[in-house]
C-alpha positions in Angstrom: -61.0 108.1 113.5 -63.2 109.2 110.5 -60.2 108.6 108.0 -60.1 105.0 109.1 -63.9 104.7 108.7 -63.3 106.0 105.1 -61.4 102.9 104.5 -64.1 100.6 105.7 -66.6 102.4 103.6 -64.5 102.2 100.5 -63.8 98.5 101.2 -67.7 98.0 101.5 -68.2 99.7 98.1 -65.6 97.4 96.4 -67.2 94.4 97.9 -70.6 95.4 96.7 -69.4 96.4 93.2 -67.6 93.1 93.1 -70.6 91.1 94.1 -72.8 93.2 91.6 -70.2 92.4 88.8 -70.6 88.7 89.8 -74.4 88.8 89.3 -74.0 90.5 85.9 -71.2 88.0 84.8 -73.6 85.1 85.7 -76.3 86.6 83.6 -74.1 87.2 80.7 -72.6 83.6 80.9 -76.1 82.1 80.9 -77.4 84.3 77.9 -77.6 81.0 75.9 -79.1 78.8 78.5 -82.5 77.7 77.7 -85.1 78.8 80.2 -82.6 80.6 82.3 -83.9 83.4 84.6 -81.5 86.4 85.0 -81.0 88.1 88.5 -80.5 91.7 89.7 -78.3 92.8 92.4 -80.0 95.1 95.0 -77.9 97.0 97.5 -78.6 98.8 100.9 -76.8 101.2 102.9 -75.2 100.0 106.2 -76.6 101.2 109.4 -75.5 104.8 110.0 -74.4 106.4 113.3 -75.9 109.5 114.7 -73.8 112.4 115.6 -76.4 113.6 118.3 -77.2 110.3 119.9 -80.5 108.5 120.0 -82.5 111.7 119.3 -81.3 111.7 115.7 -80.1 114.7 113.8 -77.0 114.6 111.7 -76.0 111.1 110.8 -73.0 109.4 109.0 -73.3 106.5 106.6 -71.3 103.5 107.1 -71.1 102.1 103.6 -73.0 99.6 101.5 -73.8 95.9 101.3 -75.3 93.5 98.8 -78.8 93.0 100.3 -80.7 90.9 97.8 -80.1 89.1 94.6 -83.6 89.2 93.1 -84.5 86.7 90.2 -86.2 88.3 87.1 -88.9 85.8 86.2 -90.1 87.4 83.1 -90.5 85.0 80.1 -87.8 84.7 77.5 -88.4 84.6 73.8 -89.7 81.4 72.3 -87.9 79.8 69.3 -89.1 77.1 67.0 -87.2 73.8 66.7 -87.7 70.6 64.8 -87.9 68.2 67.8 -91.2 67.1 68.9 -90.0 66.8 72.6 -88.9 70.5 72.7 -91.5 72.1 74.8 -92.0 75.7 76.0 -94.6 77.2 78.4 -96.2 80.3 77.1 -97.3 82.0 80.4 -97.1 81.1 84.0 -96.0 77.9 85.4 -93.0 75.3 85.4 -92.4 71.8 84.2 -92.1 69.3 87.0 -89.4 66.7 87.2 -88.3 64.0 89.8 -84.7 65.1 90.7 -82.2 63.7 93.2 -83.3 66.2 95.8 -87.0 65.6 95.3 -89.4 67.4 93.1 -87.8 70.1 90.9 -89.3 72.7 88.6 -87.8 74.1 85.3 -88.6 76.3 82.4 -86.1 74.4 80.3 -88.2 72.3 78.0 -85.4 70.6 76.0 -86.7 67.0 76.7 -86.1 63.6 75.2 -87.2 59.9 75.5 -84.6 57.7 77.1 -84.0 54.0 76.2 -86.8 53.0 78.4 -89.4 55.1 76.8 -89.5 57.6 79.6 -89.7 61.5 79.0 -86.6 63.0 80.8 -84.6 66.2 80.8 -81.0 66.5 79.6 -79.8 65.3 83.0 -82.2 62.1 82.8 -84.6 63.5 85.4 -88.0 62.1 84.7 -90.7 64.6 83.6 -94.0 64.4 85.5 -97.5 64.5 83.9 -101.1 63.1 84.2 -101.2 59.5 83.0 -104.0 58.1 80.7 -106.0 54.9 81.1 -105.9 52.0 78.7 -108.6 53.8 76.5 -106.5 56.9 76.2 -108.5 59.0 78.7 -106.4 61.5 80.6 -106.7 60.8 84.4 -105.8 63.0 87.5 -102.9 60.7 88.5 -99.4 62.3 88.4 -96.7 60.0 87.4 -93.6 60.1 85.2 -94.5 60.3 81.4 -93.7 57.0 79.7 -94.5 55.6 76.4 -95.2 52.2 77.8 -95.9 49.5 75.1 -95.4 50.8 71.6 -97.9 48.5 70.2 -101.6 48.1 70.4 -103.8 45.1 70.3 -106.3 44.4 67.7 -109.9 45.4 68.6 -113.0 43.9 67.2 -115.6 46.1 65.6 -118.3 46.5 68.1 -120.3 49.5 66.5 -121.0 50.9 63.1 -122.4 54.3 62.7 -124.1 55.2 59.3 -125.3 58.4 58.0 -127.4 58.1 54.8 -130.5 58.7 52.9 -132.8 56.1 51.5 -134.9 57.0 48.5 -138.6 57.2 49.3 -139.5 56.8 45.6 -138.2 53.1 45.5 -140.8 50.4 45.0 -141.7 48.0 47.7 -139.9 44.7 47.2 -138.9 41.5 48.8 -135.2 40.7 49.4 -133.8 37.4 48.1 -130.2 36.4 49.6 -129.6 34.3 46.5 -130.3 37.1 44.3 -129.3 40.0 46.5 -128.1 42.5 43.7 -131.2 42.3 41.8 -133.7 42.3 44.6 -132.3 44.9 46.9 -133.3 48.7 46.4 -129.7 49.8 47.6 -126.4 48.5 48.9 -123.3 49.7 50.5 -120.0 47.9 51.5 -117.6 48.5 54.4 -114.8 47.0 56.3 -115.1 45.7 59.8 -112.6 43.7 62.0 -112.9 40.5 64.0 -111.5 39.9 67.4 -108.0 39.1 66.1 -107.9 42.2 63.9 -108.5 40.7 60.5 -110.3 43.0 58.3 -113.5 41.6 56.9 -115.7 43.0 54.0 -119.5 43.1 54.5 -122.2 44.5 52.4 -125.5 45.8 53.7 -128.5 45.5 51.4 -131.6 47.6 51.9 -135.0 47.0 50.4 -138.2 49.1 50.7 -141.0 47.8 52.8 -144.5 49.1 53.6 -145.5 51.8 56.0 -142.3 53.8 55.4 -140.1 51.0 56.6 -136.9 49.5 55.2 -135.3 46.2 55.9 -131.4 45.9 56.0 -129.5 42.7 55.7 -125.7 42.6 56.5 -124.0 39.8 54.6 -120.5 38.4 54.1 -119.0 36.2 51.4 -118.5 32.7 52.3 -114.7 32.8 52.1 -114.9 34.9 55.4 -117.5 32.9 57.2 -117.3 29.8 59.3 -118.1 26.8 57.1 -119.0 29.0 54.2 -118.4 28.7 50.5 -116.6 31.3 48.5 -118.9 33.2 46.2 -122.0 32.6 48.3 -123.4 35.2 50.6 -124.2 34.5 54.2 -126.5 36.7 56.3 -125.0 37.9 59.6 -127.3 40.7 60.8 -130.8 41.9 60.0 -133.2 44.6 61.1 -135.5 47.4 60.1 -135.5 51.1 59.9 -138.9 52.9 60.3 -139.5 56.6 59.2 -142.3 58.9 59.9 -144.4 60.7 57.2 -141.7 63.5 57.1 -139.0 61.0 56.2 -137.3 61.3 59.6 -136.0 58.2 61.3 -138.8 57.1 63.9 -137.0 54.0 65.2 -134.5 51.2 64.6 -135.6 47.6 65.2 -132.7 45.1 65.4 -133.3 41.5 64.2 -130.5 38.9 63.9 -127.0 39.8 64.8 -124.2 37.2 65.0 -121.1 37.5 62.8 -119.4 34.0 62.4 -116.1 34.7 60.7 -113.5 32.1 60.1 -109.8 31.6 60.5 -109.5 31.8 64.2 -112.1 34.5 64.9 -114.4 34.1 67.7 -118.0 33.0 66.8 -121.2 35.1 67.4 -119.5 38.4 67.2 -122.0 41.2 67.7 -121.8 44.5 65.9 -124.4 47.2 66.6 -125.6 49.2 63.7 -126.5 52.8 64.3 -128.2 55.0 61.8 -128.3 58.0 64.1 -130.5 59.1 67.1 -134.1 58.2 66.2 -137.1 60.2 67.5 -137.9 57.1 69.7 -134.5 57.5 71.3 -135.1 61.3 72.0 -133.7 62.7 68.7 -135.2 65.2 66.4 -134.6 63.0 63.3 -132.6 65.5 61.4 -129.3 64.3 62.9 -130.1 60.7 61.8 -130.5 58.9 58.5 -133.5 60.0 56.4 -136.0 58.8 53.8 -136.4 61.5 51.4 -137.4 61.7 47.7 -133.6 61.8 46.5 -131.2 59.2 45.4 -130.1 56.6 48.1 -126.6 57.4 49.2 -124.4 57.0 52.2 -122.9 60.2 53.5 -120.4 58.6 55.9 -119.9 55.5 57.9 -117.5 54.8 60.8 -116.6 51.7 62.9 -114.5 51.3 66.1 -112.5 48.3 65.3 -108.8 48.1 64.2 -105.9 45.8 63.5 -103.0 45.5 65.8 -100.4 48.3 65.3 -97.1 49.7 66.0 -96.2 53.1 67.0 -95.0 55.4 64.1 -95.0 58.9 65.5 -95.6 61.1 68.5 -96.8 64.6 68.9 -97.8 67.2 71.8 -100.6 69.8 71.3 -101.1 73.1 73.0 -102.8 71.4 76.0 -99.5 69.4 76.5 -101.2 66.1 75.6 -98.9 63.6 74.2 -100.6 61.6 71.3 -99.3 58.4 69.8 -100.0 57.6 66.1 -100.0 54.0 65.0 -99.5 52.4 61.6 -103.1 51.5 61.2 -104.1 55.0 61.5 -105.2 54.8 65.1 -104.1 57.5 67.6 -104.1 57.5 71.4 -103.4 59.9 74.1 -100.6 58.8 76.4 -100.2 61.4 79.0 -100.5 65.1 79.7 -97.8 67.5 80.8 -98.3 68.7 84.4 -97.7 72.5 85.1 -96.7 73.7 88.6 -97.7 77.4 89.5 -96.5 79.4 92.4 -97.8 82.4 94.2 -94.3 83.9 94.4 -91.9 82.8 91.6 -89.2 84.9 92.8 -89.0 82.9 96.1 -88.0 79.7 94.3 -84.6 78.3 95.3 -82.1 77.9 92.4 -80.4 74.5 92.7 -78.4 74.5 89.3 -79.0 72.4 86.2 -81.7 74.8 85.3 -83.9 73.7 88.2 -85.6 75.3 91.0 -87.2 74.0 94.2 -89.9 75.3 96.3 -89.2 77.4 99.5 -91.1 79.0 102.2 -91.1 82.3 100.4 -92.4 80.7 97.0 -95.0 78.5 98.7 -96.2 75.1 97.5 -96.8 74.4 93.8 -100.5 74.4 92.6 -100.2 71.5 90.1 -102.7 71.5 87.2 -103.0 71.1 83.5 -101.7 73.7 80.9 -104.0 76.5 80.1 -106.1 76.0 83.3 -106.1 78.2 86.3 -103.8 80.8 85.0 -101.2 78.4 83.9 -99.5 78.9 80.5 -100.0 76.8 77.4 -97.5 74.3 76.3 -96.0 74.9 72.9 -94.6 71.9 71.0 -91.4 72.0 68.9 -90.4 75.2 70.7 -87.9 76.2 73.4 -87.9 79.2 75.8 -84.6 81.1 75.5 -82.8 82.9 78.4 -84.4 86.1 79.5 -81.1 87.9 79.7 -80.9 91.2 77.8 -77.3 91.5 76.8 -77.6 95.1 76.1 -78.9 96.0 79.5 -76.4 93.8 81.1 -73.5 95.5 79.3 -74.8 98.9 80.4 -75.1 97.7 84.0 -71.5 96.3 83.7 -70.2 99.7 82.8 -72.0 101.3 85.7 -70.7 98.7 88.1 -67.2 99.2 86.8 -67.4 103.0 87.2 -68.7 102.4 90.8 -66.0 100.1 91.5 -63.3 102.6 90.3 -64.9 105.4 92.3 -64.7 103.3 95.5 -61.2 102.4 94.8 -60.4 106.3 94.5 -62.0 106.8 97.9 -59.4 104.3 99.3 -56.5 106.1 97.4 -57.7 109.6 98.8 -58.1 108.3 102.3 -54.6 106.6 102.1 -53.2 110.0 101.0 -54.9 111.9 103.8 -53.5 109.3 106.3 -50.1 109.7 105.0 -50.4 113.6 105.7 -51.4 112.8 109.2 -48.4 110.5 109.8 -46.1 113.1 108.4 -47.1 115.8 110.8 -44.6 114.7 113.5 -41.8 115.1 111.0 
């Protein structure tokens, strides 16, 4: 009887409207959830019946059903924070974590370091990334991000790089170690480190030779040398710099090189001195030290040694690289955030706690580094907010409420019609 069919149709409308209101309510309740992705209820009509059989013709609908709950994977607004472990992905991709069910994916970047120095989510799920080797070079090995040892060992100076000009107008002279200041044409002082991280002061004396050449003598005070006498200079390294007739560095000739520091330092420490890429080494000369007719001066010098140090601060850059800074001024890359990208984000399966897991519909995650292969950049001191639009949700809520009321009216009208039928016999 078509009146009874109206009851079923009205009930299907109430169910659908109720389910739709549930989706809207879930969106509104998560409007303040970091990284939350809203959903949209999609409805379909129920299989209709044909009044003229299989040949088609006039058909009567049988109601409505909730067909799909489609996730809306658009990016939410990004807000700035003061925590260095708050991260947001600007673009496509998900953070990867090790959850109880396996590998999970999330857009919620409110992270922190636990007591073991491991980067985790608010539910203590380890965050995955690309580890770094002992020299701070990022590898392709995926593992939980962990600070590890918060101190670094001392490192002996192995190389010194110097960029300078030596005055071609200087007179040729002979260097005398016992009277270094008066017999040298020029000198410069710098700090190097022995194998146990002790800072040592050395002075390099230069004096002009013939044929556009300069001798150098690296010396240290006796108070820093094995068996030395304070106030007396001890020669540790020597060599020669040869320039061409244009004042460009032709070659570097190394002589003696053995730094015998005291107080527990290893003997015979070698330090390579580099004045730039000479012409003999394949350089053009202009990117190396020079001999021009201007005052001798050191533009810059660097060395690769350092003392032992303790961690003082951490930071992430836009490539998702975690860098540790130590109290001796050194910095070292620890790890890089890994980003998983899917062909079909809408096919991901929600598992709660702001996590997704992959499914047959989403496909497998393509794992890579931020900013590569279509993956978004990682923003530090930032969080992605929920993508719920409250204004749109309230409008949808009013529409759903109206639909629910209309379907309830269908049931009321059908009930009145049925009462009329039951009253015919009276």
